[in-house]
C-alpha positions in Angstrom: -90.9 150.6 -153.7 -94.2 151.1 -155.5 -96.8 153.0 -153.4 -99.5 154.2 -156.0 -102.4 152.8 -154.0 -102.4 152.5 -150.1 -105.2 151.4 -147.8 -104.7 152.4 -144.0 -106.9 150.3 -141.8 -108.0 152.5 -138.9 -108.4 156.3 -138.8 -107.5 157.1 -135.1 -104.2 158.7 -133.9 -101.9 156.1 -135.7 -103.9 155.7 -138.7 -104.0 159.4 -139.2 -100.2 159.9 -138.8 -99.6 157.0 -141.1 -101.7 158.6 -143.9 -100.2 162.1 -143.4 -96.5 160.6 -143.6 -97.4 158.6 -146.6 -99.1 161.6 -148.3 -95.8 163.7 -147.6 -93.6 160.9 -149.1 -95.8 160.4 -152.2 -98.1 163.2 -153.0 -99.8 161.2 -155.9 -100.7 158.1 -154.1 -104.2 157.0 -153.8 -104.7 156.6 -150.0 -107.9 155.3 -148.5 -108.5 155.3 -144.9 -110.9 152.8 -143.5 -112.5 153.7 -140.1 -115.8 152.3 -138.6 -116.3 155.1 -136.0 -118.6 157.7 -137.6 -117.3 160.5 -135.3 -113.9 159.7 -136.3 -114.9 159.5 -140.0 -116.4 163.0 -139.7 -113.2 164.4 -138.3 -111.2 162.9 -141.3 -113.5 165.1 -143.8 -111.3 167.5 -145.9 -108.2 165.4 -145.5 -106.1 164.8 -148.6 -107.2 161.1 -148.8 -110.4 159.1 -149.5 -112.2 158.0 -146.1 -114.5 154.9 -146.1 -116.6 154.5 -142.9 -117.0 150.9 -142.3 -115.3 148.2 -140.3 -111.6 147.5 -141.6 -111.8 143.6 -141.5 -115.2 143.7 -143.3 -113.7 146.1 -145.9 -110.5 143.8 -146.6 -112.7 140.8 -146.7 -115.2 142.3 -149.5 -112.8 144.5 -151.5 -109.3 142.8 -151.2 -108.2 140.5 -154.2 -105.0 139.4 -155.4 -105.5 140.8 -159.0 -106.9 144.3 -158.2 -105.8 145.6 -154.7 -103.7 148.2 -153.2 -99.9 148.2 -153.1 -99.9 148.3 -149.6 -102.1 147.7 -146.5 -101.2 149.6 -143.3 -102.8 148.1 -140.1 -103.6 150.9 -137.6 -106.3 149.3 -135.3 -105.7 147.4 -132.1 -106.3 143.9 -133.4 -104.2 141.5 -135.2 -105.4 142.2 -138.8 -104.0 139.5 -140.6 -105.5 136.8 -138.0 -108.9 138.4 -138.1 -108.9 138.6 -141.9 -107.8 135.1 -142.4 -110.4 134.0 -139.9 -113.2 135.8 -141.8 -111.9 134.3 -145.1 -111.9 130.9 -144.0 -115.3 131.1 -141.9 -117.3 129.3 -144.5 -115.1 126.2 -144.3 -113.3 126.4 -141.0 -113.4 127.5 -137.5 -110.0 128.9 -135.9 -109.8 127.4 -132.5 -107.5 130.0 -130.8 -105.0 128.3 -128.4 -102.4 129.4 -125.9 -99.1 130.1 -127.3 -96.8 127.2 -126.1 -94.7 128.3 -123.0 -91.8 126.8 -124.7 -92.1 129.3 -127.5 -93.4 132.4 -125.6 -90.4 132.2 -123.0 -87.8 132.1 -125.9 -89.2 135.4 -127.5 -88.3 138.9 -126.5 -90.5 140.8 -123.9 -93.6 138.6 -124.4 -97.0 140.2 -123.4 -100.3 138.5 -123.4 -103.2 140.3 -125.0 -107.0 140.1 -124.2 -108.0 138.1 -127.3 -105.4 135.3 -127.2 -102.7 137.2 -128.9 -99.2 137.3 -127.9 -97.3 140.8 -128.2 -93.6 140.6 -128.8 -91.0 143.1 -128.9 -87.1 143.7 -128.9 -87.6 146.9 -127.1 -88.5 147.2 -123.3 -89.0 150.9 -123.8 -91.3 153.3 -125.9 -89.8 153.5 -129.2 -89.7 156.9 -131.1 -92.5 157.3 -133.5 -90.3 158.4 -136.3 -87.9 155.4 -136.0 -86.2 154.6 -139.4 -85.9 151.0 -138.4 -82.1 150.7 -139.2 -80.8 147.4 -140.3 -78.5 146.5 -137.2 -78.5 149.3 -134.6 -81.4 150.4 -132.3 -82.3 154.1 -133.0 -83.2 154.4 -129.2 -80.4 152.8 -127.3 -77.5 153.0 -130.0 -77.0 149.0 -129.5 -77.1 146.3 -132.0 -80.4 144.7 -132.4 -80.7 141.4 -130.6 -82.3 139.7 -133.6 -84.5 140.5 -136.5 -87.7 139.6 -135.3 -89.5 138.4 -138.3 -86.6 136.2 -139.1 -86.6 134.9 -135.4 -90.4 133.9 -135.6 -89.8 132.3 -139.1 -87.2 130.2 -137.5 -89.3 128.8 -134.9 -89.1 125.0 -134.8 -91.8 123.2 -132.5 -93.0 119.6 -132.3 -96.6 120.7 -132.5 -97.0 124.1 -134.0 -95.7 125.4 -137.4 -94.7 129.0 -137.8 -96.3 131.3 -140.6 -94.9 135.0 -140.7 -96.2 138.0 -142.5 -93.4 140.5 -142.7 -94.3 144.2 -142.1 -92.1 146.3 -144.2 -91.3 149.8 -143.3 -92.7 152.4 -146.0 -91.5 155.5 -144.1 -90.2 156.2 -140.7 -92.8 154.9 -138.2 -95.1 153.5 -140.7 -95.1 149.8 -141.7 -97.5 147.6 -143.7 -97.6 144.5 -146.0 -98.7 143.8 -149.6 -102.0 141.9 -150.6 -99.6 139.2 -151.8 -98.3 138.5 -148.6 -101.7 138.1 -147.1 -102.9 135.7 -149.6 -99.6 133.7 -149.3 -100.2 133.5 -145.6 -103.9 132.4 -146.3 -102.6 129.5 -148.4 -100.0 128.4 -145.9 -102.7 128.2 -143.4 -105.0 126.1 -145.4 -102.1 123.8 -146.4 -100.6 123.3 -142.9 -100.9 119.9 -141.2 -100.5 121.2 -137.7 -101.7 123.9 -135.3 -100.4 127.4 -136.4 -98.3 130.2 -135.0 -99.4 133.0 -137.1 -97.4 136.2 -136.7 -97.1 139.6 -138.1 -93.8 141.4 -137.3 -91.3 144.0 -138.5 -87.6 143.9 -137.3 -88.4 144.8 -133.6 -92.1 144.3 -132.9 -94.7 141.6 -133.6 -98.0 140.0 -132.7 -98.7 136.2 -132.7 -101.8 134.0 -132.6 -101.7 130.1 -131.8 -104.7 128.2 -133.4 -105.7 125.2 -135.0 -108.2 124.7 -137.9 -111.6 122.7 -137.4 -113.4 121.8 -140.5 -117.0 123.0 -140.3 -118.0 120.3 -142.9 -116.5 117.6 -140.9 -118.4 119.0 -137.8 -121.6 118.9 -139.7 -121.1 115.3 -141.1 -120.5 114.0 -137.4 -123.9 115.5 -136.4 -125.8 113.8 -139.3 
């Protein structure tokens, strides 16, 4: 697994731990931590990685491209990074109208929990997982029992009369640290634009995930209707 360049979005507790673990695993990797809080940025000075003091979604919007990006992006801020990046990327042409996740979908998912910004959090665990979980393929580290399902696969397999499901898989780079490639983000962006139905957009690893439901509203069509 190539890890020459890594962007960690968020420099708080989880972002700092992710950067430290990745540095130990690959001392030569170019690691960039993006953090908007100036006080947090000051505390990160002197670490063995580059610190960029700006908003993480703005940074991804301005700097990320398919031909010259990092190998991995690590989301470490308390928002659905994939959703917010796609919303910003499409903001010139579309409005993302956030919808409630269908009750039919939500009740079929493990331990769903509604977030404050329309997102739905999903987890195979009803306990606090160890921070250094190696995410074994079949057996839960904490319980020692078989995992009830591979969550990113469960989400991809959703079939609904109204919504289509798009999933970005979070891959484990080292125990407790997951991320995705730029290619996975751009693939999801293309899938969203090509979808002919409202969308369930999820980011998930084997055990945990976050989902937004939304529809695309063309800004150009709205403008034409007003003329």
